[in-house]
C-alpha atoms as an extended CHARMM CRD file, in Angstrom:
* protein
*
        82  EXT
         1         1  MET       CA             11.4170000000      -92.5770000000      196.7580000000  PROA      1               0.0000000000
         2         2  LYS       CA              8.8470000000      -89.9380000000      197.5650000000  PROA      2               0.0000000000
         3         3  THR       CA              7.3240000000      -90.1290000000      201.0570000000  PROA      3               0.0000000000
         4         4  SER       CA              4.4430000000      -88.4010000000      202.7460000000  PROA      4               0.0000000000
         5         5  VAL       CA              3.9230000000      -87.1300000000      206.2810000000  PROA      5               0.0000000000
         6         6  VAL       CA              1.0790000000      -88.7230000000      208.2720000000  PROA      6               0.0000000000
         7         7  THR       CA              0.0950000000      -87.7250000000      211.7870000000  PROA      7               0.0000000000
         8         8  ALA       CA             -1.4150000000      -89.9260000000      214.4600000000  PROA      8               0.0000000000
         9         9  ARG       CA             -2.5510000000      -89.4530000000      218.0330000000  PROA      9               0.0000000000
        10        10  LEU       CA             -1.1450000000      -91.9270000000      220.5520000000  PROA      10              0.0000000000
        11        11  ASP       CA             -1.9800000000      -92.3260000000      224.1720000000  PROA      11              0.0000000000
        12        12  PRO       CA              0.8400000000      -91.7000000000      226.6690000000  PROA      12              0.0000000000
        13        13  ASP       CA              1.5350000000      -95.4340000000      227.3030000000  PROA      13              0.0000000000
        14        14  THR       CA              1.8330000000      -96.2190000000      223.5690000000  PROA      14              0.0000000000
        15        15  LEU       CA              4.0770000000      -93.1830000000      223.0090000000  PROA      15              0.0000000000
        16        16  ALA       CA              6.3050000000      -94.2190000000      225.9220000000  PROA      16              0.0000000000
        17        17  GLY       CA              6.5850000000      -97.7310000000      224.4420000000  PROA      17              0.0000000000
        18        18  LEU       CA              7.3880000000      -96.2980000000      221.0230000000  PROA      18              0.0000000000
        19        19  ASP       CA             10.1050000000      -94.1040000000      222.5260000000  PROA      19              0.0000000000
        20        20  LYS       CA             11.5590000000      -97.1280000000      224.4250000000  PROA      20              0.0000000000
        21        21  LEU       CA             11.6850000000      -99.1830000000      221.2200000000  PROA      21              0.0000000000
        22        22  ALA       CA             13.1700000000      -96.3050000000      219.2470000000  PROA      22              0.0000000000
        23        23  GLU       CA             15.9120000000      -96.0000000000      221.8140000000  PROA      23              0.0000000000
        24        24  TYR       CA             16.5160000000      -99.7610000000      221.8320000000  PROA      24              0.0000000000
        25        25  HSD       CA             16.7290000000     -100.0010000000      218.0450000000  PROA      25              0.0000000000
        26        26  GLU       CA             18.6250000000      -96.6490000000      217.7940000000  PROA      26              0.0000000000
        27        27  ARG       CA             15.9740000000      -95.4440000000      215.3140000000  PROA      27              0.0000000000
        28        28  SER       CA             13.5670000000      -92.5440000000      215.2110000000  PROA      28              0.0000000000
        29        29  ARG       CA              9.8850000000      -92.6750000000      216.1050000000  PROA      29              0.0000000000
        30        30  ALA       CA              9.1330000000      -91.9810000000      212.4500000000  PROA      30              0.0000000000
        31        31  TRP       CA             11.2080000000      -94.9900000000      211.3180000000  PROA      31              0.0000000000
        32        32  LEU       CA              9.4230000000      -97.3470000000      213.6830000000  PROA      32              0.0000000000
        33        33  VAL       CA              5.9620000000      -96.0220000000      212.8000000000  PROA      33              0.0000000000
        34        34  ALA       CA              6.6960000000      -96.2920000000      209.0880000000  PROA      34              0.0000000000
        35        35  LYS       CA              7.9000000000      -99.8540000000      209.5320000000  PROA      35              0.0000000000
        36        36  ALA       CA              4.8030000000     -100.7650000000      211.5900000000  PROA      36              0.0000000000
        37        37  VAL       CA              2.3780000000      -99.2040000000      209.1150000000  PROA      37              0.0000000000
        38        38  LYS       CA              4.1340000000     -100.9260000000      206.1760000000  PROA      38              0.0000000000
        39        39  GLN       CA              3.8030000000     -104.3160000000      207.8600000000  PROA      39              0.0000000000
        40        40  TYR       CA              0.1760000000     -103.6350000000      208.7580000000  PROA      40              0.0000000000
        41        41  VAL       CA             -0.7060000000     -102.6510000000      205.2080000000  PROA      41              0.0000000000
        42        42  LYS       CA              1.0770000000     -105.7640000000      203.8790000000  PROA      42              0.0000000000
        43        43  ASN       CA             -0.6780000000     -108.1220000000      206.2730000000  PROA      43              0.0000000000
        44        44  GLU       CA             -4.1370000000     -106.6020000000      205.6710000000  PROA      44              0.0000000000
        45        45  THR       CA             -3.6910000000     -106.5450000000      201.8900000000  PROA      45              0.0000000000
        46        46  GLU       CA             -2.6700000000     -110.2220000000      201.9150000000  PROA      46              0.0000000000
        47        47  PHE       CA             -5.6840000000     -111.0500000000      204.0610000000  PROA      47              0.0000000000
        48        48  PHE       CA             -8.1310000000     -109.2170000000      201.8160000000  PROA      48              0.0000000000
        49        49  ASP       CA             -6.5530000000     -110.7820000000      198.7130000000  PROA      49              0.0000000000
        50        50  PHE       CA             -7.0870000000     -114.2140000000      200.3960000000  PROA      50              0.0000000000
        51        51  LEU       CA            -10.7150000000     -113.4050000000      201.0840000000  PROA      51              0.0000000000
        52        52  GLN       CA            -11.2160000000     -112.2270000000      197.4870000000  PROA      52              0.0000000000
        53        53  GLU       CA             -9.7130000000     -115.4610000000      196.2370000000  PROA      53              0.0000000000
        54        54  GLY       CA            -12.3560000000     -117.3530000000      198.1730000000  PROA      54              0.0000000000
        55        55  GLU       CA            -15.1450000000     -115.1260000000      196.9780000000  PROA      55              0.0000000000
        56        56  ASP       CA            -13.9990000000     -115.5650000000      193.3690000000  PROA      56              0.0000000000
        57        57  ALA       CA            -13.8800000000     -119.3550000000      193.7890000000  PROA      57              0.0000000000
        58        58  ILE       CA            -17.4340000000     -119.2980000000      195.1880000000  PROA      58              0.0000000000
        59        59  GLU       CA            -18.5870000000     -117.2820000000      192.1730000000  PROA      59              0.0000000000
        60        60  ARG       CA            -17.0210000000     -119.9150000000      189.8830000000  PROA      60              0.0000000000
        61        61  GLY       CA            -18.8710000000     -122.6220000000      191.8290000000  PROA      61              0.0000000000
        62        62  GLU       CA            -15.6280000000     -124.0240000000      193.2960000000  PROA      62              0.0000000000
        63        63  TYR       CA            -16.7640000000     -124.9010000000      196.7770000000  PROA      63              0.0000000000
        64        64  LEU       CA            -18.2290000000     -127.7330000000      198.8770000000  PROA      64              0.0000000000
        65        65  THR       CA            -21.4430000000     -127.5970000000      200.7750000000  PROA      65              0.0000000000
        66        66  HSD       CA            -21.3100000000     -128.4240000000      204.4770000000  PROA      66              0.0000000000
        67        67  GLU       CA            -22.7320000000     -131.8470000000      203.7770000000  PROA      67              0.0000000000
        68        68  GLU       CA            -20.1220000000     -132.5310000000      201.0060000000  PROA      68              0.0000000000
        69        69  LEU       CA            -17.3240000000     -131.3710000000      203.2870000000  PROA      69              0.0000000000
        70        70  MET       CA            -18.4960000000     -133.5620000000      206.2030000000  PROA      70              0.0000000000
        71        71  ALA       CA            -18.7660000000     -136.6040000000      203.8750000000  PROA      71              0.0000000000
        72        72  GLU       CA            -15.2140000000     -135.9480000000      202.5990000000  PROA      72              0.0000000000
        73        73  ILE       CA            -13.8890000000     -135.7140000000      206.1940000000  PROA      73              0.0000000000
        74        74  LYS       CA            -15.7170000000     -138.9010000000      207.1110000000  PROA      74              0.0000000000
        75        75  GLY       CA            -14.1410000000     -140.6210000000      204.1800000000  PROA      75              0.0000000000
        76        76  MET       CA            -10.6710000000     -139.4190000000      205.1620000000  PROA      76              0.0000000000
        77        77  ARG       CA            -11.1740000000     -140.7280000000      208.6850000000  PROA      77              0.0000000000
        78        78  GLN       CA            -12.2740000000     -144.1200000000      207.3890000000  PROA      78              0.0000000000
        79        79  ARG       CA             -9.2880000000     -144.3630000000      205.1240000000  PROA      79              0.0000000000
        80        80  ASP       CA             -6.9160000000     -143.3510000000      207.9620000000  PROA      80              0.0000000000
        81        81  ALA       CA             -8.5520000000     -145.9920000000      210.2680000000  PROA      81              0.0000000000
        82        82  ALA       CA             -8.0830000000     -148.7100000000      207.6990000000  PROA      82              0.0000000000
């Protein structure tokens, strides 16, 4: 797999924490940073995909107005109370 080098500026406290984690995990700074960036990209991509799913549903007219939602919740509460 081809990889690329990326540089970043870290404040001293963050760098110290990174070094501590690298030592604990017996890994390099680069390994930890790559792992962290990979997880961040995955999380953000999933979040933006989720938002897009909602926007697409709205464009298709698949949504409830506030009033419709409140009426549905009220109905659920009444069914639960019965």
